[in-house]
C-alpha positions as CSV (number, residue, x, y, z in Angstrom):
1,M,0.0,0.0,0.0
2,Q,1.4,3.4,-0.9
3,C,0.6,6.3,1.5
4,P,0.0,9.8,0.2
5,A,2.5,12.6,0.7
6,F,2.6,14.3,4.1
7,H,1.7,17.7,2.8
8,G,-1.6,16.1,1.7
9,W,-2.0,14.6,5.2
10,I,-1.9,18.0,6.8
11,E,-4.4,19.3,4.2
12,G,-6.9,16.5,5.0
13,A,-6.3,16.1,8.8
14,L,-6.3,19.8,9.8
15,S,-8.8,22.6,9.2
16,Q,-7.8,25.8,7.7
17,R,-8.1,27.4,11.2
18,D,-5.7,24.8,12.6
19,L,-3.2,25.5,9.9
20,L,-3.3,29.2,10.6
21,Q,-2.8,28.6,14.3
22,M,0.1,26.3,13.6
23,S,2.1,28.5,11.3
24,P,3.5,31.0,13.8
25,L,4.9,28.1,15.8
26,G,6.6,26.5,12.8
27,W,5.0,23.1,13.0
28,E,6.3,20.4,10.6
29,G,5.0,17.0,9.5
30,P,3.0,14.9,10.0
31,V,5.5,12.3,11.0
32,W,5.3,8.8,12.5
33,L,6.7,9.0,16.1
34,W,7.8,6.0,18.1
35,S,8.9,6.3,21.8
36,G,9.9,3.8,24.4
37,P,13.0,1.8,25.6
38,E,15.8,2.4,23.1
39,A,16.6,-1.4,22.9
40,E,13.1,-2.0,21.6
41,A,13.0,0.9,19.0
42,P,12.0,-0.3,15.5
43,P,13.5,1.1,12.3
44,C,11.5,3.5,10.2
45,P,8.7,1.6,8.4
46,T,8.9,1.1,4.6
47,D,6.1,3.6,3.9
48,V,7.9,6.3,6.0
49,P,11.6,5.5,5.4
50,D,13.1,8.9,6.1
51,L,14.6,9.4,9.6
52,V,13.8,13.0,10.7
53,F,14.5,12.8,14.4
54,E,16.1,10.9,17.2
55,G,16.1,12.1,20.8
56,H,15.4,11.2,24.4
57,A,13.3,12.1,27.4
58,G,13.6,11.3,31.1
59,L,17.2,12.4,31.8
60,Q,19.0,10.5,34.5
61,A,22.3,12.1,35.5
62,R,24.6,10.8,38.2
63,G,27.9,12.2,39.3
64,D,30.5,12.0,41.9
65,C,33.8,13.6,42.9
66,G,37.0,12.0,44.1
67,T,38.2,12.4,47.6
68,C,40.1,15.5,48.7
69,A,43.4,14.9,50.6
70,C,45.8,17.2,52.4
71,T,49.4,17.3,53.2
72,Q,50.1,16.7,56.9
73,P,51.7,19.4,59.0
74,E,55.1,19.3,60.5
75,C,56.4,21.1,63.6
76,K,58.8,23.9,62.8
77,L,61.4,25.8,64.9
78,P,60.7,29.3,66.0
79,S,61.5,31.8,63.3
80,G,63.7,33.8,65.7
81,V,64.1,35.4,69.0
82,G,64.2,39.0,70.3
83,I,67.0,40.1,72.6
84,T,66.5,43.1,74.8
85,Q,69.0,45.4,76.6
86,T,66.3,46.9,78.8
87,D,63.2,44.8,79.8
88,C,60.4,42.8,78.2
89,S,58.5,46.0,77.4
90,G,61.4,47.6,75.7
91,T,63.0,47.5,72.2
92,F,64.2,44.1,71.0
93,I,67.1,43.2,68.7
94,E,65.7,40.5,66.4
95,V,67.8,37.4,65.7
96,L,66.5,35.6,62.6
97,P,68.1,32.2,61.7
98,P,67.9,31.1,58.0
99,L,64.7,29.4,56.9
100,D,66.5,26.0,56.6
101,W,67.9,26.2,60.1
102,D,67.8,22.7,61.7
103,G,68.4,23.9,65.3
104,S,72.1,23.2,65.5
105,C,74.4,25.8,67.0
106,L,74.2,29.0,65.1
107,P,76.7,31.8,65.6
108,I,75.0,35.2,65.8
109,P,76.3,38.8,65.7
110,S,77.3,39.6,69.3
111,V,74.6,41.3,71.4
112,K,76.3,42.9,74.3
113,K,74.8,43.6,77.8
114,A,71.6,41.7,77.0
115,T,69.2,41.6,79.9
116,G,66.5,39.4,78.5
117,V,65.1,37.3,75.6
118,D,61.7,37.2,74.0
119,F,61.4,33.6,73.0
120,W,59.1,33.2,70.0
121,G,56.7,30.3,69.8
122,S,57.2,27.4,67.4
123,S,55.2,27.0,64.3
124,R,54.0,24.3,61.9
125,S,53.8,23.8,58.2
126,E,50.6,24.7,56.3
127,C,47.9,22.3,55.5
128,L,47.7,22.2,51.7
129,P,45.4,20.2,49.3
130,V,47.2,17.4,47.4
131,L,45.1,18.3,44.3
132,P,43.4,21.6,43.8
133,T,40.2,19.9,42.5
134,P,39.3,16.2,42.6
135,E,38.4,14.3,39.5
136,K,34.8,14.2,38.4
137,S,33.0,11.0,37.3
138,S,29.6,11.0,35.8
139,S,27.1,8.9,33.9
140,I,24.1,9.9,31.8
141,S,21.1,7.8,30.8
142,W,17.6,8.4,29.5
143,D,14.3,6.6,30.3
144,I,12.8,7.1,26.9
145,F,14.1,7.0,23.3
146,A,12.1,8.7,20.4
147,R,12.4,8.2,16.7
148,A,10.4,10.1,14.1
149,C,10.0,8.9,10.4
150,A,8.6,10.7,7.4
151,R,7.8,10.0,3.7
152,P,9.9,11.8,1.1
153,A,8.4,15.2,0.1
154,A,5.7,15.1,-2.7
155,P,3.3,17.6,-4.2
156,A,0.7,18.9,-1.7
157,S,-2.2,18.5,-4.1
158,I,-3.0,14.9,-3.1
159,S,-6.3,14.6,-1.1
160,C,-5.9,12.7,2.2
161,S,-9.4,12.7,3.6
162,T,-9.6,8.9,3.3
163,E,-6.0,7.9,2.9
164,I,-5.2,9.1,6.5
165,E,-7.2,6.3,7.9
166,R,-5.7,3.7,5.5
167,C,-2.2,4.9,6.4
168,S,-2.6,5.3,10.2
169,P,0.6,4.4,12.0
170,E,1.1,0.9,13.3
171,G,3.6,-0.9,15.4
172,G,3.5,1.6,18.3
173,F,4.0,4.7,16.1
174,Q,1.8,7.8,16.5
175,L,0.9,10.4,13.9
176,C,2.4,13.7,15.0
177,V,3.4,17.2,14.0
178,F,6.6,18.7,15.5
179,S,8.4,22.0,16.2
180,E,12.0,22.6,17.2
181,V,10.9,25.0,19.9
182,E,9.4,24.4,23.4
183,A,5.8,25.0,22.4
184,T,3.3,25.6,25.1
185,H,0.2,24.1,23.4
186,C,-0.7,21.8,20.6
187,P,-3.1,22.2,17.6
188,S,-6.6,20.9,18.3
189,A,-6.2,18.0,15.8
190,Y,-3.0,16.9,17.5
191,P,-3.7,17.4,21.3
192,E,-1.2,15.0,22.9
193,M,2.2,16.8,23.6
194,H,5.5,15.0,24.0
195,R,8.9,16.7,24.3
196,F,12.2,15.1,23.5
197,Y,15.8,16.3,23.5
198,R,18.8,15.8,21.3
199,G,21.5,16.7,23.8
200,I,22.5,17.8,27.3
201,V,24.3,20.7,28.9
202,D,26.5,19.5,31.7
203,G,27.0,22.3,34.3
204,T,28.4,20.1,37.0
205,S,31.9,20.4,38.5
206,C,33.7,19.5,41.7
207,S,34.2,22.2,44.3
208,P,37.9,23.0,45.0
209,C,39.7,21.2,47.8
210,H,40.9,23.0,50.8
211,C,42.1,22.0,54.2
212,A,41.2,22.9,57.8
213,A,44.2,23.3,60.2
214,P,44.5,21.2,63.3
215,E,42.6,22.5,66.3
216,R,45.6,21.9,68.5
217,S,49.3,21.3,67.9
218,D,52.0,20.2,70.4
219,C,55.3,21.5,69.0
220,G,57.6,21.8,72.0
221,V,61.0,23.3,71.1
222,F,63.8,24.1,73.6
223,V,65.7,27.3,72.6
224,A,68.8,28.6,74.3
225,L,71.2,31.5,74.0
226,S,74.9,31.1,74.6
227,S,77.7,33.5,75.4
228,D,80.0,31.8,73.0
229,S,79.5,31.1,69.2
230,A,80.0,27.3,69.8
231,C,77.0,27.2,72.1
232,H,78.9,25.6,74.9
233,E,78.0,28.1,77.6
234,R,74.3,28.4,77.6
235,I,73.0,31.3,79.6
236,L,69.3,31.4,79.1
237,G,66.9,28.9,77.6
238,T,63.2,27.7,77.7
239,T,60.8,25.4,76.0
240,V,58.2,27.1,73.8
241,G,55.0,25.7,72.2
242,H,53.1,26.3,69.0
243,D,52.5,30.0,68.8
244,D,53.3,30.1,72.5
245,G,56.4,32.0,73.5
246,A,57.7,33.8,76.6
247,C,59.9,36.7,77.6
248,Q,62.5,35.9,80.2
249,M,65.0,38.2,82.0
250,I,68.5,37.3,83.4
251,P,69.8,38.5,86.7
252,S,72.7,40.5,85.2
253,P,73.6,41.7,81.7
254,R,75.4,39.1,79.5
255,D,76.7,39.0,76.0
256,F,75.0,36.6,73.5
257,R,77.0,35.0,70.6
258,G,75.1,31.8,69.7
259,I,71.7,30.2,69.6
260,V,70.6,26.6,69.6
261,A,67.2,24.8,69.4
262,E,66.0,21.2,69.8
263,V,62.5,19.8,69.2
264,R,61.3,18.1,72.4
265,S,57.8,17.1,71.3
266,S,56.3,16.8,67.8
267,E,52.6,16.2,67.6
268,P,51.4,18.8,65.0
269,G,47.9,17.3,64.6
270,Q,45.9,16.3,61.5
271,C,44.7,18.4,58.6
272,T,41.1,17.9,57.7
273,P,40.3,17.8,54.0
274,L,37.2,19.8,52.8
275,G,35.5,20.5,49.5
276,G,35.3,18.1,46.6
277,E,31.5,18.3,46.4
278,L,29.6,17.9,43.2
279,I,27.9,21.2,42.3
280,G,25.7,22.3,39.4
281,D,23.2,20.4,37.3
282,V,22.9,18.4,34.1
283,V,19.9,19.6,32.0
284,P,18.5,18.4,28.7
285,A,19.1,20.6,25.6
286,E,18.0,21.0,22.0
287,P,14.3,20.3,22.6
288,T,11.8,19.3,20.0
289,T,8.0,19.3,20.8
290,F,5.8,16.7,19.2
291,C,2.0,16.9,19.2
292,C,0.2,13.7,18.4
293,R,-3.2,12.2,17.8
């Protein structure tokens, strides 16, 4: 059986009023539309061999982010000391060891007639993310697959008042018109609306990793000043903690020529990884509206 051309179908199936209402929306067709599980989708029938659309509905998007990790902190020696020639409320002469100082005896420029030392607290290394952003994994699936088929174009003069019934879709197909816009209503002769999509827009990403510092750190460091550059004659020393120093005075003025430090306790605590959360959405794109009967 040969079915008439689709232009003739519109002419016989729709009134002139319907055609006028459809024109501003850019309706096309009719076509035969099949929708359901993609594995069960039939090919275009022999009478309507031209594939005009394939798309989906019922987007299912899943995503996850890898785990953030942080470097672990290490206790560090104090960055220096302040030596005073008056008292703990006076002016200090800062002694700043090199950044790579390991605490071994360090000769310093001689400070004469020192009366006290402001021992600075120890410190710890920063908590830093191992990776700035974790890797994203995602999967996309659809609940429904749609396929629309059409007959090759033919002159629009063929009458379809009876042929429409003879050529009604079979095998789960529906007779539909379609528009590549998100129409809000259907023509009266095709009242059943379906919307399918050709693609997606993935707006998801993983939030950056960052790290929370330990709530408490035990970084006890003993620091001492010596009157000789070989650090044999220690005059004044104390144990400082993380960000916890102290100023100490000596009974009589002395000269300082060396400094030494030793880690006595090293429990810097644990860094806590934060971030790495999936943010944003996956949304369907490139819609096509079908109106069917």
